[in-house]
N, CA, C and O atoms as a GROMACS GRO file, in nm:
protein
  448
    1MET      N    1  -3.204   1.357  -4.188
    1MET     CA    2  -3.119   1.376  -4.304
    1MET      C    3  -3.004   1.470  -4.270
    1MET      O    4  -2.889   1.444  -4.306
    2ASN      N    5  -3.035   1.579  -4.200
    2ASN     CA    6  -2.933   1.676  -4.163
    2ASN      C    7  -2.830   1.614  -4.068
    2ASN      O    8  -2.711   1.644  -4.077
    3LYS      N    9  -2.878   1.529  -3.978
    3LYS     CA   10  -2.790   1.464  -3.882
    3LYS      C   11  -2.694   1.368  -3.953
    3LYS      O   12  -2.577   1.359  -3.916
    4LYS      N   13  -2.742   1.298  -4.055
    4LYS     CA   14  -2.657   1.207  -4.132
    4LYS      C   15  -2.549   1.284  -4.207
    4LYS      O   16  -2.433   1.243  -4.207
    5LEU      N   17  -2.585   1.394  -4.269
    5LEU     CA   18  -2.487   1.475  -4.341
    5LEU      C   19  -2.382   1.531  -4.247
    5LEU      O   20  -2.263   1.535  -4.280
    6PHE      N   21  -2.425   1.575  -4.130
    6PHE     CA   22  -2.330   1.626  -4.031
    6PHE      C   23  -2.234   1.517  -3.985
    6PHE      O   24  -2.114   1.541  -3.972
    7THR      N   25  -2.287   1.397  -3.961
    7THR     CA   26  -2.203   1.286  -3.917
    7THR      C   27  -2.104   1.246  -4.025
    7THR      O   28  -1.986   1.226  -3.996
    8ILE      N   29  -2.149   1.233  -4.148
    8ILE     CA   30  -2.060   1.196  -4.258
    8ILE      C   31  -1.956   1.304  -4.281
    8ILE      O   32  -1.839   1.273  -4.303
    9GLY      N   33  -1.997   1.430  -4.277
    9GLY     CA   34  -1.902   1.540  -4.294
    9GLY      C   35  -1.797   1.543  -4.184
    9GLY      O   36  -1.680   1.569  -4.210
   10SER      N   37  -1.840   1.516  -4.062
   10SER     CA   38  -1.745   1.513  -3.949
   10SER      C   39  -1.646   1.399  -3.964
   10SER      O   40  -1.527   1.417  -3.938
   11LEU      N   41  -1.693   1.283  -4.005
   11LEU     CA   42  -1.604   1.169  -4.024
   11LEU      C   43  -1.503   1.195  -4.136
   11LEU      O   44  -1.385   1.161  -4.123
   12ILE      N   45  -1.548   1.255  -4.244
   12ILE     CA   46  -1.456   1.288  -4.354
   12ILE      C   47  -1.353   1.389  -4.307
   12ILE      O   48  -1.235   1.377  -4.340
   13LEU      N   49  -1.394   1.487  -4.232
   13LEU     CA   50  -1.300   1.587  -4.180
   13LEU      C   51  -1.198   1.522  -4.087
   13LEU      O   52  -1.080   1.555  -4.093
   14LEU      N   53  -1.242   1.430  -4.001
   14LEU     CA   54  -1.150   1.361  -3.911
   14LEU      C   55  -1.052   1.273  -3.987
   14LEU      O   56  -0.939   1.254  -3.943
   15MET      N   57  -1.094   1.219  -4.100
   15MET     CA   58  -1.005   1.134  -4.179
   15MET      C   59  -0.906   1.216  -4.260
   15MET      O   60  -0.795   1.170  -4.286
   16VAL      N   61  -0.943   1.336  -4.301
   16VAL     CA   62  -0.857   1.418  -4.385
   16VAL      C   63  -0.763   1.506  -4.301
   16VAL      O   64  -0.658   1.547  -4.350
   17ALA      N   65  -0.799   1.535  -4.178
   17ALA     CA   66  -0.718   1.624  -4.094
   17ALA      C   67  -0.574   1.578  -4.075
   17ALA      O   68  -0.484   1.661  -4.085
   18PRO      N   69  -0.548   1.450  -4.049
   18PRO     CA   70  -0.407   1.410  -4.035
   18PRO      C   71  -0.327   1.427  -4.163
   18PRO      O   72  -0.208   1.459  -4.159
   19ILE      N   73  -0.390   1.406  -4.276
   19ILE     CA   74  -0.321   1.423  -4.404
   19ILE      C   75  -0.286   1.570  -4.424
   19ILE      O   76  -0.177   1.602  -4.471
   20MET      N   77  -0.378   1.659  -4.390
   20MET     CA   78  -0.350   1.801  -4.405
   20MET      C   79  -0.242   1.846  -4.308
   20MET      O   80  -0.158   1.930  -4.343
   21ALA      N   81  -0.242   1.792  -4.187
   21ALA     CA   82  -0.138   1.828  -4.090
   21ALA      C   83  -0.003   1.779  -4.138
   21ALA      O   84   0.097   1.850  -4.123
   22ARG      N   85   0.003   1.662  -4.193
   22ARG     CA   86   0.129   1.608  -4.244
   22ARG      C   87   0.179   1.693  -4.360
   22ARG      O   88   0.300   1.712  -4.374
   23ALA      N   89   0.090   1.742  -4.443
   23ALA     CA   90   0.132   1.824  -4.557
   23ALA      C   91   0.191   1.956  -4.511
   23ALA      O   92   0.282   2.009  -4.575
   24THR      N   93   0.142   2.010  -4.402
   24THR     CA   94   0.196   2.138  -4.355
   24THR      C   95   0.328   2.122  -4.283
   24THR      O   96   0.406   2.217  -4.274
   25LEU      N   97   0.356   2.001  -4.232
   25LEU     CA   98   0.480   1.978  -4.159
   25LEU      C   99   0.596   1.938  -4.249
   25LEU      O  100   0.712   1.947  -4.208
   26SER      N  101   0.568   1.894  -4.371
   26SER     CA  102   0.675   1.848  -4.458
   26SER      C  103   0.757   1.966  -4.509
   26SER      O  104   0.704   2.074  -4.536
   27GLU      N  105   0.886   1.943  -4.522
   27GLU     CA  106   0.976   2.046  -4.568
   27GLU      C  107   1.001   2.028  -4.717
   27GLU      O  108   1.021   1.916  -4.762
   28PRO      N  109   1.001   2.136  -4.793
   28PRO     CA  110   1.029   2.123  -4.935
   28PRO      C  111   1.175   2.089  -4.959
   28PRO      O  112   1.262   2.122  -4.878
   29ASN      N  113   1.203   2.023  -5.071
   29ASN     CA  114   1.341   1.991  -5.106
   29ASN      C  115   1.417   2.119  -5.140
   29ASN      O  116   1.369   2.204  -5.215
   30THR      N  117   1.534   2.130  -5.085
   30THR     CA  118   1.618   2.244  -5.118
   30THR      C  119   1.693   2.213  -5.247
   30THR      O  120   1.712   2.095  -5.278
   31PRO      N  121   1.736   2.313  -5.323
   31PRO     CA  122   1.803   2.286  -5.450
   31PRO      C  123   1.935   2.209  -5.434
   31PRO      O  124   1.975   2.137  -5.525
   32ASN      N  125   2.003   2.222  -5.320
   32ASN     CA  126   2.131   2.156  -5.301
   32ASN      C  127   2.118   2.016  -5.243
   32ASN      O  128   2.218   1.947  -5.223
   33GLN      N  129   1.995   1.972  -5.215
   33GLN     CA  130   1.974   1.843  -5.152
   33GLN      C  131   1.976   1.733  -5.258
   33GLN      O  132   1.908   1.742  -5.360
   34VAL      N  133   2.055   1.629  -5.233
   34VAL     CA  134   2.065   1.517  -5.326
   34VAL      C  135   1.957   1.415  -5.288
   34VAL      O  136   1.948   1.373  -5.173
   35THR      N  137   1.876   1.376  -5.386
   35THR     CA  138   1.771   1.278  -5.361
   35THR      C  139   1.784   1.165  -5.462
   35THR      O  140   1.854   1.178  -5.562
   36GLY      N  141   1.716   1.055  -5.435
   36GLY     CA  142   1.713   0.945  -5.530
   36GLY      C  143   1.820   0.840  -5.505
   36GLY      O  144   1.848   0.759  -5.593
   37GLY      N  145   1.879   0.839  -5.386
   37GLY     CA  146   1.977   0.737  -5.354
   37GLY      C  147   1.911   0.603  -5.328
   37GLY      O  148   1.788   0.593  -5.324
   38VAL      N  149   1.993   0.501  -5.311
   38VAL     CA  150   1.941   0.366  -5.286
   38VAL      C  151   1.860   0.363  -5.158
   38VAL      O  152   1.755   0.298  -5.151
   39ILE      N  153   1.907   0.432  -5.057
   39ILE     CA  154   1.835   0.433  -4.929
   39ILE      C  155   1.698   0.497  -4.945
   39ILE      O  156   1.600   0.448  -4.888
   40ASP      N  157   1.690   0.604  -5.021
   40ASP     CA  158   1.560   0.670  -5.044
   40ASP      C  159   1.465   0.578  -5.120
   40ASP      O  160   1.345   0.574  -5.091
   41ILE      N  161   1.518   0.505  -5.216
   41ILE     CA  162   1.434   0.414  -5.294
   41ILE      C  163   1.382   0.301  -5.206
   41ILE      O  164   1.264   0.267  -5.212
   42VAL      N  165   1.470   0.243  -5.124
   42VAL     CA  166   1.427   0.135  -5.034
   42VAL      C  167   1.324   0.187  -4.934
   42VAL      O  168   1.225   0.119  -4.907
   43ASN      N  169   1.347   0.304  -4.879
   43ASN     CA  170   1.251   0.362  -4.783
   43ASN      C  171   1.116   0.389  -4.848
   43ASN      O  172   1.012   0.370  -4.785
   44THR      N  173   1.117   0.435  -4.973
   44THR     CA  174   0.992   0.460  -5.044
   44THR      C  175   0.915   0.331  -5.066
   44THR      O  176   0.793   0.327  -5.050
   45ILE      N  177   0.986   0.226  -5.104
   45ILE     CA  178   0.920   0.097  -5.125
   45ILE      C  179   0.863   0.044  -4.994
   45ILE      O  180   0.750  -0.004  -4.990
   46LEU      N  181   0.941   0.052  -4.887
   46LEU     CA  182   0.894   0.004  -4.757
   46LEU      C  183   0.778   0.087  -4.704
   46LEU      O  184   0.688   0.033  -4.640
   47ASP      N  185   0.780   0.217  -4.730
   47ASP     CA  186   0.669   0.302  -4.688
   47ASP      C  187   0.539   0.264  -4.759
   47ASP      O  188   0.430   0.284  -4.706
   48PHE      N  189   0.551   0.209  -4.880
   48PHE     CA  190   0.433   0.164  -4.953
   48PHE      C  191   0.388   0.027  -4.905
   48PHE      O  192   0.268   0.002  -4.891
   49ILE      N  193   0.482  -0.063  -4.879
   49ILE     CA  194   0.449  -0.201  -4.844
   49ILE      C  195   0.401  -0.215  -4.700
   49ILE      O  196   0.317  -0.300  -4.671
   50TRP      N  197   0.452  -0.133  -4.610
   50TRP     CA  198   0.419  -0.147  -4.467
   50TRP      C  199   0.268  -0.139  -4.438
   50TRP      O  200   0.218  -0.226  -4.367
   51PRO      N  201   0.194  -0.041  -4.490
   51PRO     CA  202   0.049  -0.039  -4.463
   51PRO      C  203  -0.024  -0.160  -4.521
   51PRO      O  204  -0.121  -0.208  -4.463
   52VAL      N  205   0.024  -0.209  -4.636
   52VAL     CA  206  -0.037  -0.328  -4.694
   52VAL      C  207  -0.016  -0.448  -4.601
   52VAL      O  208  -0.107  -0.528  -4.580
   53PHE      N  209   0.104  -0.460  -4.547
   53PHE     CA  210   0.135  -0.568  -4.454
   53PHE      C  211   0.048  -0.559  -4.329
   53PHE      O  212  -0.006  -0.660  -4.283
   54ILE      N  213   0.035  -0.441  -4.274
   54ILE     CA  214  -0.047  -0.422  -4.153
   54ILE      C  215  -0.192  -0.458  -4.182
   54ILE      O  216  -0.257  -0.524  -4.101
   55GLY      N  217  -0.243  -0.414  -4.296
   55GLY     CA  218  -0.381  -0.447  -4.333
   55GLY      C  219  -0.401  -0.597  -4.348
   55GLY      O  220  -0.502  -0.651  -4.304
   56PHE      N  221  -0.304  -0.664  -4.410
   56PHE     CA  222  -0.314  -0.809  -4.426
   56PHE      C  223  -0.310  -0.880  -4.291
   56PHE      O  224  -0.383  -0.976  -4.269
   57ALA      N  225  -0.226  -0.831  -4.200
   57ALA     CA  226  -0.217  -0.893  -4.067
   57ALA      C  227  -0.348  -0.876  -3.991
   57ALA      O  228  -0.394  -0.970  -3.926
   58VAL      N  229  -0.409  -0.759  -3.999
   58VAL     CA  230  -0.537  -0.736  -3.932
   58VAL      C  231  -0.644  -0.829  -3.989
   58VAL      O  232  -0.722  -0.888  -3.915
   59ILE      N  233  -0.647  -0.841  -4.123
   59ILE     CA  234  -0.745  -0.930  -4.186
   59ILE      C  235  -0.722  -1.074  -4.142
   59ILE      O  236  -0.819  -1.147  -4.119
   60MET      N  237  -0.596  -1.115  -4.130
   60MET     CA  238  -0.565  -1.252  -4.087
   60MET      C  239  -0.619  -1.279  -3.947
   60MET      O  240  -0.676  -1.385  -3.921
   61PHE      N  241  -0.602  -1.183  -3.856
   61PHE     CA  242  -0.652  -1.203  -3.720
   61PHE      C  243  -0.805  -1.197  -3.714
   61PHE      O  244  -0.865  -1.264  -3.631
   62VAL      N  245  -0.866  -1.118  -3.799
   62VAL     CA  246  -1.013  -1.115  -3.804
   62VAL      C  247  -1.065  -1.250  -3.854
   62VAL      O  248  -1.164  -1.301  -3.802
   63VAL      N  249  -1.000  -1.305  -3.955
   63VAL     CA  250  -1.041  -1.437  -4.006
   63VAL      C  251  -1.022  -1.544  -3.898
   63VAL      O  252  -1.108  -1.630  -3.881
   64ALA      N  253  -0.911  -1.538  -3.826
   64ALA     CA  254  -0.888  -1.634  -3.717
   64ALA      C  255  -0.996  -1.619  -3.609
   64ALA      O  256  -1.044  -1.719  -3.556
   65GLY      N  257  -1.033  -1.497  -3.577
   65GLY     CA  258  -1.141  -1.475  -3.481
   65GLY      C  259  -1.274  -1.530  -3.532
   65GLY      O  260  -1.354  -1.585  -3.455
   66PHE      N  261  -1.298  -1.515  -3.660
   66PHE     CA  262  -1.419  -1.571  -3.720
   66PHE      C  263  -1.418  -1.723  -3.709
   66PHE      O  264  -1.521  -1.785  -3.682
   67PHE      N  265  -1.300  -1.784  -3.731
   67PHE     CA  266  -1.288  -1.929  -3.713
   67PHE      C  267  -1.321  -1.970  -3.570
   67PHE      O  268  -1.388  -2.071  -3.549
   68PHE      N  269  -1.274  -1.892  -3.473
   68PHE     CA  270  -1.306  -1.923  -3.334
   68PHE      C  271  -1.456  -1.912  -3.307
   68PHE      O  272  -1.513  -1.996  -3.237
   69LEU      N  273  -1.518  -1.810  -3.362
   69LEU     CA  274  -1.662  -1.790  -3.338
   69LEU      C  275  -1.747  -1.898  -3.402
   69LEU      O  276  -1.852  -1.935  -3.348
   70THR      N  277  -1.704  -1.949  -3.516
   70THR     CA  278  -1.785  -2.049  -3.586
   70THR      C  279  -1.746  -2.192  -3.552
   70THR      O  280  -1.803  -2.285  -3.609
   71ALA      N  281  -1.651  -2.213  -3.462
   71ALA     CA  282  -1.605  -2.348  -3.429
   71ALA      C  283  -1.711  -2.428  -3.354
   71ALA      O  284  -1.719  -2.550  -3.372
   72ASN      N  285  -1.791  -2.366  -3.272
   72ASN     CA  286  -1.895  -2.433  -3.194
   72ASN      C  287  -1.842  -2.549  -3.111
   72ASN      O  288  -1.911  -2.649  -3.092
   73GLY      N  289  -1.720  -2.537  -3.062
   73GLY     CA  290  -1.664  -2.639  -2.975
   73GLY      C  291  -1.610  -2.761  -3.045
   73GLY      O  292  -1.565  -2.854  -2.979
   74GLU      N  293  -1.613  -2.764  -3.178
   74GLU     CA  294  -1.560  -2.880  -3.250
   74GLU      C  295  -1.408  -2.877  -3.247
   74GLU      O  296  -1.348  -2.775  -3.281
   75PRO      N  297  -1.345  -2.987  -3.206
   75PRO     CA  298  -1.200  -2.987  -3.192
   75PRO      C  299  -1.124  -2.956  -3.322
   75PRO      O  300  -1.022  -2.887  -3.318
   76GLY      N  301  -1.172  -3.007  -3.434
   76GLY     CA  302  -1.104  -2.982  -3.561
   76GLY      C  303  -1.105  -2.834  -3.599
   76GLY      O  304  -1.004  -2.780  -3.644
   77LYS      N  305  -1.220  -2.771  -3.582
   77LYS     CA  306  -1.231  -2.629  -3.616
   77LYS      C  307  -1.153  -2.542  -3.516
   77LYS      O  308  -1.092  -2.442  -3.555
   78LEU      N  309  -1.154  -2.580  -3.389
   78LEU     CA  310  -1.075  -2.506  -3.290
   78LEU      C  311  -0.926  -2.517  -3.320
   78LEU      O  312  -0.851  -2.421  -3.304
   79SER      N  313  -0.884  -2.634  -3.364
   79SER     CA  314  -0.744  -2.653  -3.402
   79SER      C  315  -0.708  -2.564  -3.521
   79SER      O  316  -0.600  -2.506  -3.524
   80THR      N  317  -0.797  -2.555  -3.617
   80THR     CA  318  -0.774  -2.467  -3.733
   80THR      C  319  -0.766  -2.321  -3.689
   80THR      O  320  -0.681  -2.246  -3.738
   81ALA      N  321  -0.853  -2.282  -3.598
   81ALA     CA  322  -0.852  -2.144  -3.549
   81ALA      C  323  -0.723  -2.114  -3.474
   81ALA      O  324  -0.663  -2.008  -3.494
   82ARG      N  325  -0.680  -2.205  -3.388
   82ARG     CA  326  -0.555  -2.185  -3.313
   82ARG      C  327  -0.436  -2.177  -3.409
   82ARG      O  328  -0.347  -2.093  -3.392
   83THR      N  329  -0.435  -2.263  -3.508
   83THR     CA  330  -0.328  -2.262  -3.608
   83THR      C  331  -0.326  -2.129  -3.683
   83THR      O  332  -0.218  -2.075  -3.711
   84SER      N  333  -0.443  -2.076  -3.715
   84SER     CA  334  -0.450  -1.947  -3.784
   84SER      C  335  -0.392  -1.835  -3.698
   84SER      O  336  -0.319  -1.750  -3.748
   85VAL      N  337  -0.423  -1.836  -3.569
   85VAL     CA  338  -0.369  -1.733  -3.479
   85VAL      C  339  -0.217  -1.748  -3.467
   85VAL      O  340  -0.145  -1.648  -3.471
   86ILE      N  341  -0.170  -1.871  -3.453
   86ILE     CA  342  -0.025  -1.893  -3.440
   86ILE      C  343   0.047  -1.846  -3.566
   86ILE      O  344   0.149  -1.777  -3.557
   87TRP      N  345  -0.004  -1.882  -3.683
   87TRP     CA  346   0.061  -1.838  -3.808
   87TRP      C  347   0.048  -1.688  -3.827
   87TRP      O  348   0.136  -1.626  -3.888
   88GLY      N  349  -0.059  -1.629  -3.778
   88GLY     CA  350  -0.069  -1.483  -3.783
   88GLY      C  351   0.038  -1.416  -3.699
   88GLY      O  352   0.098  -1.318  -3.741
   89ILE      N  353   0.060  -1.469  -3.580
   89ILE     CA  354   0.165  -1.414  -3.492
   89ILE      C  355   0.303  -1.433  -3.555
   89ILE      O  356   0.386  -1.342  -3.553
   90VAL      N  357   0.327  -1.553  -3.611
   90VAL     CA  358   0.455  -1.578  -3.678
   90VAL      C  359   0.473  -1.483  -3.796
   90VAL      O  360   0.582  -1.429  -3.817
   91GLY      N  361   0.369  -1.462  -3.872
   91GLY     CA  362   0.377  -1.371  -3.986
   91GLY      C  363   0.408  -1.228  -3.945
   91GLY      O  364   0.489  -1.161  -4.009
   92VAL      N  365   0.345  -1.182  -3.838
   92VAL     CA  366   0.372  -1.046  -3.790
   92VAL      C  367   0.516  -1.036  -3.740
   92VAL      O  368   0.583  -0.936  -3.767
   93ALA      N  369   0.564  -1.137  -3.669
   93ALA     CA  370   0.703  -1.134  -3.620
   93ALA      C  371   0.802  -1.133  -3.736
   93ALA      O  372   0.897  -1.055  -3.735
   94VAL      N  373   0.779  -1.217  -3.836
   94VAL     CA  374   0.869  -1.220  -3.952
   94VAL      C  375   0.862  -1.087  -4.028
   94VAL      O  376   0.964  -1.036  -4.075
   95GLY      N  377   0.741  -1.031  -4.040
   95GLY     CA  378   0.727  -0.903  -4.110
   95GLY      C  379   0.800  -0.790  -4.039
   95GLY      O  380   0.865  -0.709  -4.103
   96VAL      N  381   0.788  -0.786  -3.907
   96VAL     CA  382   0.857  -0.681  -3.831
   96VAL      C  383   1.008  -0.696  -3.844
   96VAL      O  384   1.080  -0.597  -3.860
   97ILE      N  385   1.056  -0.820  -3.838
   97ILE     CA  386   1.200  -0.843  -3.854
   97ILE      C  387   1.243  -0.805  -3.996
   97ILE      O  388   1.348  -0.742  -4.014
   98ALA      N  389   1.164  -0.842  -4.095
   98ALA     CA  390   1.199  -0.811  -4.233
   98ALA      C  391   1.201  -0.661  -4.259
   98ALA      O  392   1.287  -0.612  -4.332
   99PHE      N  393   1.108  -0.589  -4.200
   99PHE     CA  394   1.105  -0.445  -4.221
   99PHE      C  395   1.212  -0.372  -4.140
   99PHE      O  396   1.247  -0.258  -4.172
  100SER      N  397   1.264  -0.436  -4.037
  100SER     CA  398   1.368  -0.371  -3.958
  100SER      C  399   1.508  -0.394  -4.014
  100SER      O  400   1.600  -0.321  -3.980
  101ILE      N  401   1.525  -0.495  -4.099
  101ILE     CA  402   1.658  -0.524  -4.155
  101ILE      C  403   1.717  -0.406  -4.231
  101ILE      O  404   1.834  -0.374  -4.208
  102PRO      N  405   1.644  -0.339  -4.320
  102PRO     CA  406   1.705  -0.225  -4.390
  102PRO      C  407   1.748  -0.112  -4.296
  102PRO      O  408   1.850  -0.048  -4.320
  103TYR      N  409   1.673  -0.089  -4.191
  103TYR     CA  410   1.710   0.015  -4.096
  103TYR      C  411   1.834  -0.024  -4.016
  103TYR      O  412   1.918   0.061  -3.985
  104ILE      N  413   1.845  -0.152  -3.982
  104ILE     CA  414   1.964  -0.199  -3.912
  104ILE      C  415   2.086  -0.185  -4.001
  104ILE      O  416   2.191  -0.139  -3.956
  105ILE      N  417   2.073  -0.223  -4.126
  105ILE     CA  418   2.185  -0.210  -4.220
  105ILE      C  419   2.219  -0.065  -4.242
  105ILE      O  420   2.337  -0.030  -4.247
  106GLN      N  421   2.119   0.020  -4.254
  106GLN     CA  422   2.144   0.163  -4.274
  106GLN      C  423   2.219   0.223  -4.155
  106GLN      O  424   2.315   0.298  -4.173
  107LYS      N  425   2.177   0.190  -4.035
  107LYS     CA  426   2.242   0.246  -3.917
  107LYS      C  427   2.381   0.185  -3.898
  107LYS      O  428   2.472   0.254  -3.850
  108GLY      N  429   2.399   0.059  -3.935
  108GLY     CA  430   2.528  -0.006  -3.914
  108GLY      C  431   2.631   0.030  -4.019
  108GLY      O  432   2.750   0.043  -3.987
  109LEU      N  433   2.589   0.048  -4.144
  109LEU     CA  434   2.686   0.072  -4.252
  109LEU      C  435   2.699   0.219  -4.289
  109LEU      O  436   2.810   0.269  -4.307
  110VAL      N  437   2.587   0.287  -4.302
  110VAL     CA  438   2.589   0.423  -4.355
  110VAL      C  439   2.626   0.524  -4.249
  110VAL      O  440   2.707   0.613  -4.274
  111ASP      N  441   2.569   0.511  -4.130
  111ASP     CA  442   2.590   0.614  -4.028
  111ASP      C  443   2.726   0.604  -3.960
  111ASP      O  444   2.768   0.699  -3.894
  112ASN      N  445   2.797   0.493  -3.975
  112ASN     CA  446   2.929   0.481  -3.912
  112ASN      C  447   3.037   0.539  -3.998
  112ASN      O  448   3.154   0.537  -3.961
   0.00000   0.00000   0.00000
């Protein structure tokens, strides 16, 4: 029982440590700093959507792997599994391009 509590406590500490480190590194807003611009709003939305996209991509590849494991050499099921992997790769490529567009526009229009 003691070993289980120690293991669970250690895992929780390892999961919370990066959040605490990030909180200590963040700088507070100064009174003269302007916030709430369009770029900040877009970045906030993308910061929320990006982890959801990554989680969905991981789940897609796990499902494709499950399809491969359960195919048992049947050509139809193997074809479905290959198609799942290909569409997963296409989805990740499109997602990376889509998430990079705002940064490209920001660097091309705002910083010049």
